[in-house]
N, C-alpha and C positions, 0 to 999 in steps of 0.2 A: 225033517231031519236037520239038526244043526249045521252039519257040513254043507249041506246044499245053500244055507243061508249065510255062509261064512263071509263073503264079500260084503253083504249088507251090514252084518255086525261090525266088521272093521270100519266102514264108512260112518255108521252110527256113532262109534266111539271116537271119531275125529282122526283115525289112523290112515295111513295110505301104505301100499305096497312099495317095498324098495327093491327093484330089480337088480340083479348082479350084473355089472358092466365089466367090460374088458379092463378099464382102469382099476376096479376093485380087485380083479384077479392079478393084474400086474403088481399092485401094492401088496397084495397078500403074499405073493411069491418073493418079494423083495425084502421083508422084515429080516433084520440081521439078528434076531433073538432066536434061542434055542426053544422053539415051541413046535412040535411036530404036528398038532392037530389042524388040518387044513380048514375046517369049518369055523374054528376059533380064529385063525388068521383072517378068513374072509370078514368075519363080523368086526374085527379090529380094523380092518382096512375100509369097511363101510363107515365105521364109525368116524375115522380119522378123515376120510375124504369128504363125506357128507357133512361134517361138523355137527354130528349128532352124539349125545352121550350114549354110552352102552349100559343097559340095565342088567346088571349082573352082580352076583355076590362072589364070582369065581375070582380068586386072588392071582390067578395066572394072567389076567389081562393087564395087571400092573406092569408086566414086562413090555407091553406095547406102548405104554405112555399115553393111552386114550382116556378121555374122561368116562368115569363109570358112575353110575347112581345105584344105591341101595346099600 
């Protein structure tokens, strides 16, 4: 089953898991933009704090000013 080997697939592709930290949560809650989706806010916070581009086509992320790809 593929789900049982998920960690192996992630490592084989050169990716790593990014845990949610308290700093991410604090930043997600502090965005001054009108965007109510908490998951989107967390993704934007992680992108900013970890200095990683966010892979998305969702134009809503432009509100956060984070770098996006796609």
